[in-house]
C-alpha angles and dihedrals in degrees: 000000000000115000107314091329119106110212120213113235120255092242094058090044088052094049092047092049093049090050093050093045089051092049092048089050094047093044094046094081089217117137111254093246088064093047087049093054091047092050091049089055094047097047097073090050091052092045091052092050093046088053092047091053092046087055091048091046093049094048093049091049093049091049092049090046090052092049091049090049091048089050094049092048090050092051089052092049092051090046091051093047091051087049090053093047090056094059 
């Protein structure tokens, strides 16, 4: 939960998306060979967007990890310098 907002789990979002997509396909009135062609054209765009998001998430994670590591090193250095001052 972020703030006062309850976020829906990704599993439920996926299930709802799948159900809506299937309803849209079934209600479109298009023959399935047309739907198949449309889906084949969409999949490369979705894959590209997913790969881009993966790269963004990876970079964000690595940056956060590096910042955490730096903070921990700084804390350790401060702690060590205080210990040295006490002697």
